[in-house]
C-alpha angles and dihedrals in degrees: 000000000000114000126233088266090068127082106227114209111203117201091211092056101045132053119243089240091069107153123249091237092058092049091050091046091053090047095051094043101051116356108273116246114193126146124036111077099210092181125166123316089260120054134168135225128193113236100033115131095200143004117293126202119210117196114190126197129211092273092057094253110150123217108203119204110190136167092230139021089243091057090047091056091046090053092048088054089052092050094045090053092046093054107023109023095133093048092050093048094048092049095051091046091050093052093043095050095246104120094110088069087067105026104030131224095339088074095050097097092053092044092052091051095050093044088055093043089053107212089155091053091047092049091052090050090050091049090056092053100041119107119255095254091057092046090050091053092049091047092049090052091050089049089055093052091048093046088060092047090053093059106025114127095192136040126209111273093246091072092056093048091052098037093237142113140211128264126222116279120250123201089239089060089072090055091049092054092047089053091047090056090048090051092051089054092052126069114154097117094065092045089054090057091047092050090049092054094044090052089059092049108038136045115255095254091054091053090047088055092050094049108023125177126274121320086357109260095103129055119248104182122187117264120243116266106246097224148038103314093180091063091061097043100104095041096051092043091054095045091047090054092045095049094037112159127193116255113277117280125195096289103152133093146236128230131161140160138197125201127227093278088066100041133079092229096050090239130097124275121202129194131194136176113169113207112218137140110301110242138176114253095033119257086236134065123193119227141159118218118195122181137127105302093009132080105151132151134181142071119355127182114234104239095034129077121231138042106288099187121015146069146276126204093285111028141028129197135195136186139216123176112258091199099214124183093253097150130070130181122215131196105226115201117214121211118258108279092356111097091174096058129065142180123269132170088261096047134268121351134179124243116243107241127212123182116216129188118205116201116213127205108263097042103285124127136200125207118218129184114211120202125200126197126194087274097050143269120352102243090191088069089066093073120054093216093048090046090053091051089048090059087073091074109286134078132173121237129189130219114194131170091226092066094062112128092225098051106146101177091127089065092065092050092050096044104037092083090060096054112129095201145348094280091054092050092051091053090050088056088073085082093055106101112153135064100014110239135190099236111198114187141177135187138204091251088068104259124136125186148155139214130177093222121192144075116293117180121244110227127203115260087237091059100106092175095065092196095302097110134026111273133220103263094209094060114086092207088080098049119109116255098206129279135310103266114257093239090052095054116111107277145138139193114216125345131247091220093041097248141088121195130182125174103158091286124133104294098178117117121239114291092010105179099214132075114233104161145329092215108070115161114254113269096240096112095038092051093046093049091049091049092050091049090052092047091068121054097210128016140208135178091280094057090046090052089052090054091050089053094047112132102182111135111218090187090063090054089052104042106025095073089064092057093043090054092062120093114266121240129203089260097047102035098094093046092051091051090053092046093050089057093049122105094201097256115145094223124170094227098052133088096208097075088054093050092047094048093050092045090055091049094049093044091057090051092048092050106041115004093095098044092048098042111176091004092064093089091051094050090044135217095265112077112141098174091053093049092047091049093050098042092050090044093230111185090353095300094145094064091051095053105026106055091166091065113124130205090244094058111104092190117062112242093003092150092051092050092049092048090049092050092049091051091045094053092046092052093046092051089052092056106029107026136259098284102092094187090059094058114112129199091211092056091050096038116058124168107230122202098196127204110233098228107023104023093103097048111097094210094051105026093082088063099041105033125073116212133180136164110252144185126227134067146221096294105026120107086246090061127204116185098201134184122208113240111210095200098053101023089231128139099227113205105221099159133042144098101344086184137003131209136181117190121204109199092190093060110008094193088064089065113119131222139174138172124212091237122005146274100273128085092201108100092209095052119099090231091060089083108002096119097050096093093052091045091054093053096042095250126140142183133224122264105208133213100172105107092220094051093043089054091049092052096046120123097169137023125198129186115210110200130196111261 
């Protein structure tokens, strides 16, 4: 319970329209306490069939002991609402296109987009097709959320600051949030638009240099668009600007496993660290669910029932994003003077029309008509300017695997915790549809395995575009032909060398007959993990933790020798001396990682900012395969991008590299002082866990954001997906391992876990950020399932009674 030193804000005593000034006054005067409803030791929840015991440890991790799985999911909904209500509400509103109700007109563009995309419609369609057991679980979870809402004395502070309140939770809301996450892990549609614009601006060889084949030795040029590209110029340009995404950061993941032949215990060990945007509170919430047939612990997603990533007593499972090309854009051609009819291979057809009403904070509304073709929603209708351009005869539709009416991904999440062994888990993965994930698993019997589970479209052999450019919607050659069969997806059971590693690299076997994507992540992390596994004969959780914390930069080993081969100047001599003594580790206390990172950024600008013009920001200033291709002069790339090259230069692009280093050192001196040896990567490279609503407001961000200096870089195993901040000169880590886990199948309670922040959603609670220090250093703590050990670690017990 809050002490007398706290100012307790009671929702029943204060109006939701409480002014910001009053909230701040209360906070300054007494230490605002809003969020966790500690309540009495015994609480009640409508919908429970029996009593539930909740045992909580010092990190705020709840251990739920229920008489049925349904009661366990209801209790999880109650706990999620208790700790993360604001986060859950914001996520469902974002995916449903209802943010303007909270944030006003500034959220209208995003709301329009998500109303057109139709995640809410797809969730409703899925709900109708799900089996009764799955619907019962989703309903129980919603009942738990609503049971908390019915008796909560306090709301999260965000509601008071915005003068708003939550609505009751519907079971379909969980499906909306799951689809929103799937959408955020997919991105092909926007890349198709970018490719289309680049094709109109650059010669084919230049585009092949920018986006070479995997890993980058071969050329994979864009195909020719089979139509009149000029006719689509204005429309694609507008939609590209409207849907503009920041350049890709290191949003991927690592997972790997060794079998008993490679472990000290003789049983498998499995590791996982999903790389996603860093948020405060964390995207993840740890929980242990115990009921007849279920004893699972690990990372849950507030808003969704079930353990998404974790273990039970017999099996553990881990994800990395496969990154398939699961989205295709289509130009749909309307008939002359008939904006509601369009061309198909079989003749004219009529768009399906859906009328949407967007409510805006303050009482206003906006009406939006959504059109759907046979391929999917018309994304061009999401932007008024693009919609106006589309009235001239063309519109742009999206097909995405996540919009399928029979998507059953939620079934895997609900059932994985009940798997008796690795084979059972693999069979459950048949339900996993979107987004495709590399599921690596291990069981106590000694088996390890992997399957890239998810729906990947089958494309016609005549489809020369292969999802890399928008296609003519009236040509059947570009229609999908179904999905890659589950049994034909990349997978393996066991491993000849005793290990399985995925890190977003190409996981297809030789001569694989199906197309999955042309945009695999570079193999830097996968190769480094594999090398570190091979460097130790037998592993344990400590050696796995050391691999997760590894900060070696393989890109430095590859590219730095080219810079070091250039003649030193008076301005660059000291930096080159430092770089020659560097082993490539992205350490916090070293200046070299900072010099290297800024040199890469400046080199990209020197080489292709001018040729790309306004598209430079979309392509981004971090493109290792392009730099490697140019610096090694593969297929004559140096001459295309380094016009200042002279015949006397023995190093390709030497002048460009020197110019980039000079600019880098100048910029670093401006931000970090003249003493190069005093520069520190940790000072310049914070990891920022940003609050979704208030993280950008200077007067509130200090409360809501969580920030820490951190090691690592874009291509180290300990990934940091950073963004350069022009104002401060810092490389702000905004993506990375939001949580880490290591599963020991010999002794499950020795498994290690850590979040980047903490369990609580209350920014003034200690458990809002109490794991950050351990996360920064690569440490972890055990999450227990043994009843005796759970009891020993308990700091609070709660009895949840039927109401």
